[in-house]
N, C-alpha and C positions, 0 to 999 in steps of 0.2 A: 603784357602784363604790367601794371605799375609795381613799385618797389613793395607797396603795402601788399598787394595780392600776391607778389612772390612770397612775401615772408608768411602771409597766412596759409598759403598752399604747403610751405616748408614744413610748417607745424603741423599740419595734418597729415603729412606724409610721414614725420618723425614718429607721431602716435601709431600710424598704420604699421610702419617698420616694426615698432616693439612689439604689437599684437601679433604680428606675423611671426616674428622670431620666437615668440612665447609659445605660439601653436605648434611651431616646428620642434621646439624642444619638448613639448609635452607628448607629442607623437613619438620622437625618439626614447623617451623614457618610459612609454606606456609598457605595462606588463605584458600585453598581448604582443606588442612589437617584438619584445626580448625574446618572448617564447618562440615567435615566429622565425627569428633570425637565428636562434640555437637549435631548432628542430629539423628533423630529417624528414621533409614532406614529401607527399606523393600525390597523385590523383589531381582533382580539381583545385584543391587548397594549394598545391604546389604551383599549377598555372597561375590562379589568381595572386599568389604572394610574389611570383616573379613580375606580373603587371604591375603590382603594387609597390615593388622594389624600383622598378624603372621610373614610376610616378614621383616617389618619394626622391629618388636621384636627380630628376628633372627640376623637382621643387626646389632643392638645395642650389643647383645652378641657376636657376631662374632668380632665386632670393639674392645670390651673388652678383649677378648682372644688375638687378634692381638696386642692390645696394650700391653698387659701384657709381651707378647713374646718379642716385641720391646724394652720395658723397661728393661727386664732381659739382651737382648744383649747390651744395653747401659751400665748397670752396669757392666757387664764383660768387656766391652771394657775399661773402666775406670780403672780397676784394672791391665791391661796390663802394664808391665813395657816397658824398651826400647827395651829389647831383649824378646819378649814373647816366651813362650816355645811352642813345637808344639802341645800339648795336649789343651792348651788354644785357639790356633788358630784353632784348630778342633772342640772344643765345639761352639765356636763364629760362624764356618763355618755351623755347624749343626743347629744353631739356625735361621742364615739368609737363608739358602738355603734347609733346611732338613724339614722334617714333624713335626715342632716345634709348632704348633698351635692346642690345643685341642678344638674339636668341642663341643658346649653345648650339653647336653643330651648323653644319652647310645646309642650304636649302635642296632638297633632293633634286636629282638632276630632271626627272619627270616634270618639276614645277619651276624650273628657271626658265628664263629667256636669254636671248644671246646677248644682250648689253645689261641684263638686269643684275642685282646684288647676289652675290654668292651667299651672304649672310641675311637672315631676316631680322627686321626691327619692329617693336611694339611701343608702344604708349606705355607709361607706368601704369594705368588703369587697365589696359589691355593685360599687362603682365600680372597684374594681381588677380584678374578674372581667370587667367590661365592657371595660376597657382592655387587658386580656390577650387577648380575644378578638379586638378590633379590632387590635392588634398583630402577632398571630399572622398573620392573613389578609393584612395589609398586607406583613408581612416575607416572607411566601410569595412574594407577587408579585414584590417586590424581589429575592430570592435566585434565583427561577426566570430572571427576566429577564437577572440578572448572570450565572448559569451558561451561559444560551444564548448571550450575547454572546461570554463568555469562550471557549466552544467554537467559535463561528463566525466571528467578526470577525478573528482573525489568519489562519486558512486561506483566508478570503473576500479579504483583502488580499494574500496570495501569489498566490491564483489571478488577481486583476486585476492584479498586477505581471507574472505570467506572460503574461497576454493581450496587456499592452503590450510586452513582449519580443518576443512571436511578431509583433505588428503591426509593430514596427520592422524585423523581419527581412523581412517580406513586402514593407515600403517599400524596404528596401535592394536587394532583389530587382527592384525596378522592375516590368517587365510582368507580375509575378506577381499573380495575384488568387486568393483563396481563399475560398470561400462557407463552409467549414466554420469558418473563423475568425470570419466574421460572424454564423454561426448561434451559435455558442460565446458570442460577445460579447453577442448580444441575450439570451441565457439567463441569462449572468453578471450582466448589468444587472438584470434581472428579479429573480434571485435576491438580488443585493446590495441592491436595494430592500427586499424582504421581511426580510432578516437585520437591516437597519438600523432598520425601522419597527415590524416585528411579529415580533420574535424569538420570541415565545411560541407563535406559529404553528406552529413548527418543532419543538416539543418532543413527543416521543412517549414514552409510558410513564414520563413523569417525567424523561426525558434528551433532551438536544439531538439532533436527527436531521440527521447529517452525510453522509449517502449521496449525496445529489444532488451536493453541493459536493465531495466526494471524487471523484465521477465526472468533473466539470467539470474538476478539478485535473489528473486522469489523462489526460483527453483533451487539455487543453492542453499538457501535458508533451510527450506523443507528437508532437503537431503542431509544436511548437517544436522538439524535437530533430530531427524530419524536415527541417523548413525550415533548421535549422542545417547539416545534411548537404547540403543542396542548396547552401547559402553556400559550404561547404568545397569543394564539386566546382566551382563556379564560379570560386572563388579559386584554387584549386589545379588548375584542369583540365589542364593538360599534364603534371604529374606523376602525376595519377589516370589519364590517357590511357596514360601510359607504364607503369605498374603493371598496367593491363589488358593492354596488348601484352605484357608479361612472361609473365602468367598465360596467354594463349592461345599464346604460344611454347612454354611448358611443354607445353601440350596436344599443339601440333603434335609435338613431340618425343617425348612418350610414346606417342602414335599410330603415329608413325613406327617407333619401336622396337618396339612390339606386332606391327605389320605384318610387320617382318624376322623376329623370332622366330616368329610364326606361321608364315610361309613354310617357315623352317627345320624346324619341328616337323612341318610336312606331309610333308616329304621324308625327314625322320629318324626318324618315329615312324609305324608302321604303324596303320592304322585310326584317326588321330586325329581325334576330333570337336570343333572348335573354330569357334565363331561367329566370324564376321568382325569386326574392331573397326570401330566406326562412325567415319567421318571427319567430325568436327565442327569442326575447327580453321578451315576455309575460311569455313564460315558464320559463326563467331564474328567472324573478322576482317571480313566485310561489315557486321555488326552494329556493330563498333567504329567502322568508316569512317562510319557513318550517324549517330554521334554529332555529327560535326563541323557537319552540316546543322542540327541542334538548336541546337547552341551559336551559328551565325551567326543564326539567327532570336531568340536569348536565350530560347530555351523550357526555362527552367532546371528546371522541375519535371519536365517530360517527359524532359530529360536525366539529371536524376538518378534517375528511376524505370528508365530504360533502362539506366542504367550499373549500377543494383544489379541489375537481372535478367541482365545481361550477365556481371556478377561472380559471380553464383551458378551461370550456366550454365557459365561456365569452370571452375569448381570441380568441378561434377557431371561435365563431359566429362573433366576430368583423372583423376578416381577411376575413372570407366568404363574409361579407356584404362589405366591401372594395374592394375585388375582383369583386364582382358584379357590383359595382359604376365604378370601373375603366374600367370594359368591356363596360357598357353602355356609359360612358363619352368618350371612345375612339372613337366611332361612331360619336360623335358630333365633337369631336376634329378633326378627320379626314375631316368631312365637312368644319370644320373652315380652316384647313391647305390649302385644295384645293380652298376655296374661298381666302385666301390670296395670294396664288400662282398665280390665274388667273388675280388677280389685279397687281401683280407685272409684269406679262408678257405683261399686257395692256400696262402699264407704259414704259416698255421697247421698245414695238412696236413704241410708240409716241415719244420716244426719238430717235429711229432710223429713224424716219420720215414717219413710216407705219400707222399713226393714220386713214388714210381715205383708206387703202386697203381694197377693198371688201372682199376679202377670209377671212383675219383676223379678219375683222368686223363681218362676218358671223360666224366665229368659236368662237369667243369672245361671241358672242350672244347666241350660242347654249349651250356653258358651262355655262354661266351665268345663263341662263334659268334653265338649270338642277340643279344647286347648290342653286338657291334662291327659287325655286319651292319646295312646303310640298306636300306629302313626297318627299324627295330626294333620287333620283337613285344613290348610289354612286358609282356602278359598271360603268354605262354609263357616270358619271360625270368624273370620273377619267379618263376613254377613252377620253373623249372629251378636257380634260386639257391638256393631253398629245399630242393629235393632234395639239392643238392651239400652243404648245410650239414647236413642228416639223415645224410647218409652218414659225414661226417667225424666227427659225434657218436658215430654206431654204431662205428665203427673205434676211437676214443677210449674207448668204455666196454668194448670187449672187450680192449683192451690191459691196462686197469686189472685186469680179471678174471683175466687171464692173471698 
């Protein structure tokens, strides 16, 4: 190599050394690297981290040998005069392009020859290639563990806090014991141990698998919310019982009204087919009274469950009573609609000058007789009103043609 060629090569090598040093320092300061160094690892993560640590240690030793060779070349370059001799240029050429970097450690016995070297030497380029391979594999382990912890640790801590909140609720409820909470706690402890010591075992297809952790968080949230409802019922028992009583009173009133209207319909509407409205209010009141016994025994979970069931039953019963009321009222409303319609058509006939028309008078009388007679035959009354309407329209059409 010429002096200019050597200067150009050294300039490139200096830049390369700076970039290698920056990459090694970045790896050393990486959050995942620090976490791995401080963690008590197990399983596959422990094995991969041990291998990564060996590669990182090799990296630093290789970089040290690389640096020593480059420093030696720099010193020799400084000693060159304006007219460097061939021997000096050859020595610098050997350092920069020949096998000048001594690898750490001796060549394994099985790879030696009788008269061969004890230590292996590589060129600067080969050394960089070896460092790059070791760096990539070590960095992959660090990055994968860091990504796994980033995806898993925060939701894990949230799940653990949720479990503690739920456990506090159970403790506040005194006599309550919850086997599901204990089961979730055991599973969460096992999963937490796995996340903290072997995060790479939870990586699937290159991404952290949070499915089981998400299921645990959901189960704990449902359990915590349910126990919070139990606590609210315990603390606000009187107000809750009062609200349930009001709901049952509304059911009772709706059932009573539905019964009255049904009785009226059966009297006033002929052949009315109406199912009898079920009387559920009394049963609901007995269930409400039974809650007091659960409260006296501090059976809060049972009380909350029975109260929720009673609340749903009251809502359902109220809807059923109102449906029966609407069904019965619909028949009376239909009769009222027909009455209003026949009177409106009578007024129209008078306005058109047909008040004395014999046919219209007869049809009106028949319709009115059906509608104002109890029980009312709605089917015949509907037909009579329709016939009265057609007759008025026919008279109106004849008048227009005339």
